[in-house]
VEXDREN-2710 file (C-alpha; in Angstrom, 1 decimal):
% VEXDREN-2710
k/r/px/py/pz
1/UNK/97.4/165.5/51.0
2/UNK/99.8/163.8/48.4
3/UNK/100.8/159.9/48.6
4/UNK/104.2/158.8/47.5
5/UNK/105.0/155.2/47.5
6/UNK/108.8/154.5/47.4
7/UNK/109.7/150.9/45.7
8/UNK/112.6/149.5/45.9
9/UNK/113.7/147.8/42.5
10/UNK/113.8/143.9/42.4
11/UNK/117.2/142.3/43.2
12/UNK/119.9/142.3/40.5
13/UNK/123.1/140.0/40.8
14/UNK/125.4/143.1/42.2
15/UNK/122.5/144.0/44.8
16/UNK/122.4/140.2/46.0
17/UNK/126.3/140.3/46.1
18/UNK/126.6/143.6/47.9
19/UNK/128.6/145.0/44.7
20/UNK/128.6/148.6/44.3
21/UNK/127.6/150.5/41.3
22/UNK/127.0/148.7/38.1
23/UNK/123.7/148.7/35.6
24/UNK/122.6/145.1/36.1
25/UNK/119.2/143.8/35.0
26/UNK/117.1/142.3/37.4
27/UNK/118.0/138.8/38.1
28/UNK/115.6/135.4/37.6
29/UNK/114.4/135.4/41.0
30/UNK/113.9/139.1/41.3
31/UNK/111.8/138.9/37.8
32/UNK/109.4/136.3/39.5
33/UNK/109.4/138.1/42.9
34/UNK/108.4/141.4/41.1
35/UNK/105.6/139.9/38.6
36/UNK/104.0/138.2/41.9
37/UNK/103.1/141.7/43.1
38/UNK/101.3/142.6/39.8
39/UNK/98.4/144.0/39.9
40/UNK/99.7/147.2/41.6
41/UNK/99.2/150.9/41.9
42/UNK/97.1/150.9/38.6
43/UNK/95.8/155.0/38.7
44/UNK/99.1/156.4/40.2
45/UNK/101.8/158.0/38.2
46/UNK/105.1/156.0/37.8
47/UNK/108.6/157.4/37.8
48/UNK/112.0/155.2/38.1
49/UNK/115.8/155.5/38.5
50/UNK/117.5/155.3/35.0
51/UNK/118.9/152.4/36.1
52/UNK/117.8/149.3/34.1
53/UNK/117.2/147.5/37.4
54/UNK/114.5/150.3/38.0
55/UNK/112.7/150.6/34.8
56/UNK/112.5/146.7/34.6
57/UNK/110.9/146.4/38.1
58/UNK/108.6/149.1/36.8
59/UNK/107.9/147.0/33.3
60/UNK/107.5/143.5/35.5
61/UNK/104.5/145.3/37.0
62/UNK/102.8/146.6/34.0
63/UNK/103.8/150.1/34.1
64/UNK/105.7/152.5/31.7
65/UNK/108.0/154.7/34.3
66/UNK/109.2/158.1/33.4
67/UNK/112.9/158.4/34.2
68/UNK/114.3/160.6/36.9
69/UNK/117.6/161.4/36.8
70/UNK/117.6/162.6/40.6
71/UNK/116.8/159.1/41.9
72/UNK/119.8/157.7/40.4
73/UNK/122.0/155.1/42.3
74/UNK/124.8/156.7/43.9
75/UNK/128.1/156.9/41.8
76/UNK/130.4/154.8/43.2
77/UNK/133.7/155.7/41.8
78/UNK/136.7/153.9/41.9
79/UNK/134.7/151.2/43.5
80/UNK/132.0/150.8/40.9
81/UNK/131.9/146.8/40.5
82/UNK/133.5/145.6/43.8
83/UNK/132.0/143.9/46.3
84/UNK/132.3/145.0/50.2
85/UNK/134.9/142.7/51.2
86/UNK/136.9/144.0/48.0
87/UNK/136.5/147.4/48.7
88/UNK/137.6/146.6/52.4
89/UNK/140.5/145.0/51.3
90/UNK/141.8/147.3/48.5
91/UNK/140.5/150.7/50.5
92/UNK/139.9/149.6/54.5
93/UNK/140.6/153.2/55.8
94/UNK/138.4/154.8/52.8
95/UNK/135.5/152.1/53.2
96/UNK/135.7/152.8/57.2
97/UNK/135.2/156.2/56.3
98/UNK/132.5/155.9/53.6
99/UNK/130.2/153.8/55.9
100/UNK/130.7/156.3/59.0
101/UNK/130.8/159.7/57.5
102/UNK/127.9/160.7/55.1
103/UNK/130.0/163.4/53.8
104/UNK/133.2/161.2/52.8
105/UNK/133.6/160.2/49.1
106/UNK/137.1/158.4/49.3
107/UNK/136.1/156.3/46.6
108/UNK/136.0/159.5/44.2
109/UNK/132.2/159.3/43.4
110/UNK/129.2/160.3/45.2
111/UNK/129.0/160.7/49.0
112/UNK/126.0/160.0/50.8
113/UNK/125.1/163.4/52.1
114/UNK/124.9/164.1/48.2
115/UNK/122.7/161.4/47.1
116/UNK/120.6/162.3/49.8
117/UNK/120.7/166.0/49.0
118/UNK/119.6/165.1/45.1
119/UNK/116.7/162.8/46.6
120/UNK/115.8/165.4/48.9
121/UNK/115.5/167.8/46.1
122/UNK/113.4/165.9/44.1
123/UNK/111.2/164.5/46.9
124/UNK/110.6/168.4/47.8
125/UNK/109.9/169.0/44.1
126/UNK/106.7/166.2/44.0
127/UNK/105.8/166.6/47.7
128/UNK/102.2/167.3/46.3
129/UNK/101.8/164.8/43.6
130/UNK/100.5/160.9/44.0
131/UNK/102.7/158.9/42.6
132/UNK/104.9/155.4/42.5
133/UNK/108.8/156.0/42.5
134/UNK/111.1/153.1/41.5
135/UNK/115.0/152.9/42.8
136/UNK/117.7/151.5/44.5
137/UNK/117.3/150.4/48.1
138/UNK/120.0/153.1/49.2
139/UNK/118.0/155.9/47.6
140/UNK/114.7/155.1/49.2
141/UNK/117.0/155.0/52.4
142/UNK/118.4/158.7/51.3
143/UNK/114.8/159.7/50.7
144/UNK/113.6/158.3/54.1
145/UNK/116.4/160.1/56.0
146/UNK/115.3/163.5/53.9
147/UNK/111.7/163.2/54.6
148/UNK/111.8/162.1/58.3
149/UNK/114.5/164.9/59.1
150/UNK/116.9/162.4/60.3
151/UNK/120.8/162.9/60.4
152/UNK/122.9/161.5/57.4
153/UNK/124.5/158.5/59.1
154/UNK/120.7/157.3/60.2
155/UNK/120.8/155.8/56.2
156/UNK/122.4/152.9/57.9
157/UNK/119.6/152.5/60.5
158/UNK/117.1/151.9/58.0
159/UNK/116.6/148.2/56.1
160/UNK/114.9/148.8/52.9
161/UNK/114.6/145.1/50.9
162/UNK/114.5/144.6/47.5
163/UNK/110.7/145.3/46.5
164/UNK/109.6/146.8/49.9
165/UNK/107.3/149.4/49.5
166/UNK/107.4/152.4/51.6
167/UNK/104.4/155.1/51.7
168/UNK/105.2/158.9/52.5
169/UNK/102.4/161.2/53.0
170/UNK/102.9/165.4/52.8
171/UNK/100.6/167.6/54.5
172/UNK/100.9/170.9/56.3
173/UNK/104.1/171.2/55.0
174/UNK/105.6/168.2/56.0
175/UNK/106.4/164.7/55.4
176/UNK/105.1/161.5/57.2
177/UNK/105.5/157.8/57.0
178/UNK/102.3/156.3/56.6
179/UNK/102.0/152.6/57.9
180/UNK/98.7/151.6/56.3
181/UNK/96.1/148.9/57.6
182/UNK/96.9/145.4/56.9
183/UNK/94.3/144.0/54.2
END
């Protein structure tokens, strides 16, 4: 049995503002919240998305994390830097398509289906390892959709808050969502 902990990175200004893309530093509130979690998972190997927020979250928790490109935030294409409201004003049909069809990429970036595919490939590669992975909440959602064999549109049914921790275990050839006992 392996144990994978998926830690959503600390908040950034873009994340708080519901903006597409960007590579922001974690904000002051996010840094304080991350520091409050220490000490955390001392014995496990740590990996993170290539974003500054993911790297800074791991560092705030006292870990040097290896960068995993497959955990990168989705490519937002032409919507990079736009808020949901701005994307809705600029491309209402495209935003509706993106929110309802996981295969759609009207922004010229990456579809959610593609994010799920690349994150799922990585997940399957680490199935028998013990590690902590720090990534953007949408990447954690994609990992959960893949691990649980959910349909692509289920990504919108999962709420993943910044600094939330999700644990997956792998045994007998399949992933399981693990809810540990309260301390």
